[in-house]
DRENVEXKOL-614857 format. One record per residue: x, y, z of N, C-alpha, C, CB in turn. Coordinates in steps of 0.1 Angstrom, whole numbers, plus 2048, in hexadecimal, padded with zeros to 3 digits. Glycine has a CB too. Example, Ala and Ser with C-alpha at 12.3 -4.5 7.8 and 13.67 -1.06 7.14 Angstrom:
# residues 2
8847C784E87B7D384E8847DF84E8717D385A
8807EA8478897F584788180084F88D7FA839
# end
This chain:
# residues 169
B22D9AD92B1DD9ED86B10D9BD7FB25D9AD7E
B0ADA3D7AAFDD9DD72B00D9ED64AEFDA4D75
AF5D98D5BAF5D97D4EAF9DA2D46AEAD93D4C
AF4DB0D4DAF6DBBD46B03DC0D47AEDDC3D49
B09DBED52B17DC2D56B21DBAD4CB19DBED67
B20DACD4AB24DA2D44B26DA5D34B1BD97D47
B18DA9D30B1ADADD20B1FDB7D1EB10DAFD19
B1FDC3D28B27DD0D27B34DCFD27B24DD8D31
B39DC6D2EB4ADC4D30B4CDBDD24B50DBAD3F
B47DB4D1FB48DACD13B47DB3D05B3EDA2D13
B3DDBAD05B3CDC1CF9B45DC9CF1B35DC7CFB
B4CDD1CF6B57DD6CEDB62DCACE9B5EDE3CF5
B65DC1CF1B6BDB6CEDB69DB0CE2B6ADAFCF6
B5BDACCE1B56DA4CD7B55DAECCDB4AD9DCD9
B52DBACCBB52DC2CC0B61DC3CB8B4DDCECC5
B6CDC5CC2B76DC5CBBB7CDB8CB6B7FDCCCC2
B77DADCBAB7CDA0CB5B72D9FCA6B7AD92CC1
B69DA2CA5B60DA5C9AB64DADC90B55DABC9E
B6ADBAC93B6FDC3C89B7FDBEC86B6DDD2C8E
B84DB6C8DB93DB1C8CB95DA4C90B9CDB8C95
B92D99C8CB90D8CC8FBA0D88C93B87D83C82
BAAD8DC8DBB8D8DC91BB9D91C9EBC1D94C89
BB6D98CA7BB6D9DCB3BB2D91CBCBAEDA8CB3
BA7D89CBABA4D7DCC3BA8D74CC0B99D79CC6
BB7D73CB7BC0D68CB9BCDD68CC5BC6D66CAB
BCBD65CD0BD3D62CD9BDDD56CDCBCCD63CE0
BE8D57CDEBF0D4BCE1BF3D4BCF2BFFD4CCD8
BECD40CF7BF1D3FD06BFDD37D06BE6D37D10
C05D39D11C12D31D10C11D2CD22C22D3CD09
C17D1FD22C1AD1DD30C2BD1AD2DC0FD0FD37
C32D1AD3BC3FD18D3BC43D11D48C45D23D39
C4CD07D46C53D02D53C60CFED51C4DCF6D59
C66CFBD5DC74CF9D5CC76CEBD63C7DD06D64
C7DCE0D5CC81CD8D63C8DCD5D6DC81CD1D5D
C86CCED76C90CCED84C9DCC5D81C86CC6D92
CA9CCAD80CB2CC1D7ECB6CB7D89CBDCC8D7A
CB2CB7D95CB5CAED9FCA9CA1DA1CB6CB7DAB
C9CCA8DA0C91C9FDA4C8EC9CD97C85CA5DAD
C81C93D96C75C91D89C6DC99D8EC6EC82D86
C6DCAAD87C62CB2D8AC62CBCD7EC64CB8D9A
C5ACC4D7FC5CCD0D76C53CDAD7BC59CCED66
C5CCE7D7DC55CF3D83C4CCFAD78C60CFDD89
C41CFED79C37D03D73C31D0FD75C2FCFBD73
C36D1AD6CC34D29D71C24D29D6CC40D37D67
C19D2BD76C0CD2ED75C05D38D72C09D2CD7D
C0FD45D71C0BD51D70C07D57D7FBFFD50D66
C05D51D88C01D55D96C0AD4FD9FBF3D52D9B
C11D45D9EC18D3DDA7C22D33D9DC0DD34DB2
C2BD2FDA4C33D22D9EC30D16DA6C44D25D9E
C2AD0AD9BC25CFED9FC2FCF6D9AC18CFAD9B
C31CE9DA3C3ACE0DA1C33CD5D9DC43CDDDAD
C33CCED90C2ECC2D8EC39CB5D8EC27CC4D81
C33CAAD95C3ACA0D92C36C94D91C43C9FD99
C3CC87D94C37C7AD92C29C7AD99C42C6ED98
C20C73D95C13C6ED9CC19C63DA5C07C67D91
C12C61DB0C17C59DB8C13C47DB2C12C5EDC7
C0AC49DAAC08C3ADA2C14C37D99BFBC3BD97
C1DC40D96C29C3DD8BC38C43D97C25C4BD77
C36C40DA4C44C42DADC44C50DB1C54C3EDA5
C3BC59DB1C3CC65DB5C36C6BDC4C35C6ADAA
C3EC73DCCC3BC74DD8C2DC79DDCC45C7ADDC
C28C7FDD3C1BC81DD7C1BC91DDCC16C76DE1
C27C98DDCC2ACA6DE2C29CAFDD7C39CA7DE8
C2ECABDCAC29CB2DC2C1BCB2DBAC32CB2DBD
C1CCBBDB0C0ECBADA9C0DCB4D9CC09CC6DA7
C03CA7D9AC02CA1D8DBFDCA7D82BFBC98D8F
C04CA4D79BFFCACD6FBF1CA8D68C0ACAED64
BEEC9BD6BBDEC96D67BD6CA2D71BDAC81D6C
BD8CA1D7CBD0CA7D84BCDCB7D83BD7CA4D90
BDACBCD7CBD9CCAD78BD0CCCD6CBE7CD1D74
BD1CC1D62BC9CC0D57BB9CC2D5ABCBCB3D50
BB8CBAD65BA9CB9D6DBA6CC5D72BA8CAFD78
BB0CC9D78BACCDCD7FBAACE5D73BBCCE6D89
BB1CE3D6CBAFCEDD61BA2CECD5CBB9CECD55
B9ECE1D58B91CE0D52B86CE1D5DB90CD1D4A
B87CE2D6AB80CE5D72B7CCF5D74B85CE0D7C
B89CFAD74B87D09D75B85D0ED67B94D10D7C
B85D0DD5BB7ED10D4DB70D0DD4FB83D09D41
B6ED01D53B60D00D53B57D05D5DB5FCF6D52
B5BD08D68B54D0FD73B55D1DD6FB5AD0DD81
B5DD26D69B5DD32D64B55D35D5AB69D36D62
B55D29D51B4CD2DD44B3ED28D48B51D26D35
B3BD21D52B2CD20D5AB28D2BD5EB2CD17D65
B30D30D68B2DD39D6CB27D48D64B36D39D72
B2FD4AD5CB2FD52D52B23D54D48B3BD4FD4C
B20D47D43B15D43D3CB08D44D42B18D36D39
B0AD3FD51AFBD40D59AF9D50D5CAFBD37D6A
B05D58D5EB03D66D5DAFBD6AD52B0FD6ED5D
B01D68D47AFBD6DD3AAEED69D37B01D6AD2F
AECD5DD3BADCD57D36AD3D5BD44ADCD44D33
AD8D60D4CAD1D65D5AACBD56D5FAC3D73D58
AD4D4CD63AD1D3FD6AAD5D46D78ADAD2FD63
ACCD47D83AD5D46D8EAD9D3BD93AD1D4BD98
AE7D3AD9BAECD30D9EAEFD35DB0AF9D2CD93
AEAD2DDB8AEBD2DDC7AFAD29DCBADFD24DCE
AFDD1EDC6B09D16DC7B0AD0CDBAB07D0DDD5
B18D0ADBDB1DD03DB0B2BCFDDB1B1DD0DDA3
B2BCF0DADB35CE6DAFB3CCE1DA0B2DCDADB7
B48CE2D9DB4DCDBD91B54CCFD96B56CE4D88
B51CC5D90B5CCB9D90B5FCB1D85B59CB0D9B
B6CCB0D85B73CA7D78B79C9BD7DB80CB0D71
B75C92D7AB7FC82D7AB83C7ED6DB76C74D81
B90C78D6FB95C72D66B99C64D67B9CC78D63
B99C5BD5EB9EC4ED5FBAAC4CD5AB96C46D58
BB6C47D61BC2C43D59BC6C35D5DBCDC4CD5B
BCFC2ED53BD3C23D54BE1C25D55BCFC1CD4A
BE7C21D60BF5C26D64BFFC1CD5DBF7C27D76
BF9C12D59C02C07D51C07C0ED41BF8BF7D4D
BFFC16D3EC03C1BD30C0EC27D34BF3C21D25
C0CC2FD3DC16C3BD42C22C34D47C0FC46D4E
C23C26D4CC31C22D4FC34C17D44C32C1CD5E
C2DC16D3AC34C0BD30C32BFFD33C43C0BD2E
C29BFCD3EC29BECD41C20BE5D37C23BE9D51
C15BEAD30C0EBE4D2AC0EBF0D1DC02BE0D34
C13BEAD11C14BF2D06C06BF5D00C1DBEDCFC
BFBBEBD02BF0BEFCFDBE6BF8D05BEABE4CFA
BEDBFBD14BE4C02D1BBE7C12D17BE5BFED2A
BDCC19D15BDDC27D11BE5C2FD1BBD0C2CD11
BECC3AD18BF3C43D1DBE9C4ED1FBFFC46D14
BE4C54D27BDDC5FD2ABCFC58D2DBDDC6CD1E
BC5C66D30BB8C62D34BB1C5AD2CBB1C6CD36
BAAC4FD30B9EC48D28B95C4FD2AB99C3CD2C
B8DC54D33B7FC5CD33B83C68D3DB71C51D39
B7DC75D39B79C7ED44B6CC82D44B81C8AD44
B6AC82D53B5BC87D54B5AC94D5FB52C7BD59
B51C9DD56B52CAAD5CB41CACD5DB5BCB5D52
B41CB0D6EB35CAFD72B2FCBCD7BB34CA2D79
B27CC3D78B24CD0D7EB18CCDD87B1FCDAD73
B19CD1D93B0ECCCD9FB07CDFDA1B19CC3DB1
AFBCE3DA0AFCCEEDA1AEECF1DACAFDCF4D94
AEACFBDB0AE2CFDDBBADAD09DB4AEBD00DC9
ACCD05DB0AC8D12DA8AB8D0DDA7AD2D14D97
AB1D1ADA2AA2D15DA2A9CD18D93A97D1EDAD
AA8D19D8BAA4D18D7BA9ED0ED75AAFD19D73
A96D10D6CA8FD06D64A99CFED5EA85D0CD59
A95CF1D5BAA0CE6D55AA2CEBD47A99CD4D54
A99CF2D40A9DCF7D32AAACFFD35A90D00D29
AA9D08D3DAB3D10D3FAC0D0CD44AAFD18D46
ABED02D4DACCCF7D4FAD2CF1D43AC8CEAD59
AC8CECD3CACECE6D31AD3CEED24AC5CDED2C
ACFCFBD24AD6D03D1CAE5D0AD24ACCD0ED17
AE5D0AD2EAF0D0CD39AFCD01D34AE9D07D4B
AF5CF4D34B00CEDD34B04CEAD25AFFCE1D3D
AFDCF0D1AB00CF0D0FB09CF9D0BAF6CF0D0B
B08D05D10B10D11D0DB1CD0FD15B08D1FD10
B1FD0BD20B29D08D29B33D00D20B24D00D36
B2ECF2D1CB36CEBD12B3BCEFD07B30CE2D0D
B32CF8D00B36CFFCF4B40D0CCF6B28D03CEE
B43D11CFFB49D1AD03B57D19D0CB3FD21D08
B57D0FD11B63D0BD1AB70D06D14B5ECFFD23
B79D0FD13B86D0CD0CB8CD00D0FB90D17D0E
B8FCFBD1BB94CF1D21B8CCE3D1BB93CF4D32
B7FCE3D1DB77CD9D1CB77CD5D0DB6ACDDD21
B74CDFD04B74CDFCF4B82CDACF1B71CEDCEC
B8DCDDCF5B9ECDCCF1B9DCCBCF4BADCE8CFE
B9ACC9D01B98CBAD02B93CB0CFAB94CB8D0A
B86CB6CF9B7ECADCF2B80CADCE2B70CB1CF6
B85CB9CDCB87CB8CCEB96CB5CCBB83CC5CC7
B9ECB3CD3BACCAFCD1BB3CB6CC6BADCA0CCD
BB8CC4CC9BBFCCACBFBCCCC6CBABC0CD5CC1
BCFCCDCADBDDCC4CAABE7CCACB6BE3CC8C98
BEFCC3CB6BF9CC5CC2C07CC0CBABF4CBACD0
C12CCACBBC20CC7CB6C28CC6CC2C26CD1CAD
C31CBDCC1C3ECBCCCDC4CCBECC3C3ECA9CD7
C53CC5CCBC62CC8CC6C6BCC6CD2C65CD9CC0
C7ACC6CCEC83CC5CD7C8DCCDCD3C86CB9CD9
C93CD5CDAC9FCDDCD4CA6CDCCE1C9DCEECCF
CB5CDDCDBCBFCDDCE5CC3CECCE7CCBCD4CE0
CC7CF3CF4CCACFCCF8CD8CFFCFDCC3CFECFF
# end
């Protein structure tokens, strides 16, 4: 896909959102089922069923997916798609590209070993490694726009309002 094809594909969508902003508001959902026997949760991914469980650092077997890994994978996926889309739109040729996300956790917080230790990622690093002959100013723009438009990155960075509830069924 080139820049013209991308613009042609997105133009009617952008026009609809400009004319009727309410049509741009979409609620994404994720759903899972807690395993009655083990310490795991089956998550519907839209394409397959993924089973999340304890990380080996908290007693897990390593056979189930770690939710922290899944968060980083979602970041990599979103950032990769966004980078490629932006590169196409601003005509930055990419011969090859890799996206790497790393996150640091202190499992003492997760396990309640140390009440002062944080629960969750202390730091997340996102890195793009691209093979291109584009000028540095174009690469700077590519990074700036990828950061701006990557949904998962912006969500993590800006910490949206989150609510939690528990319902008896």
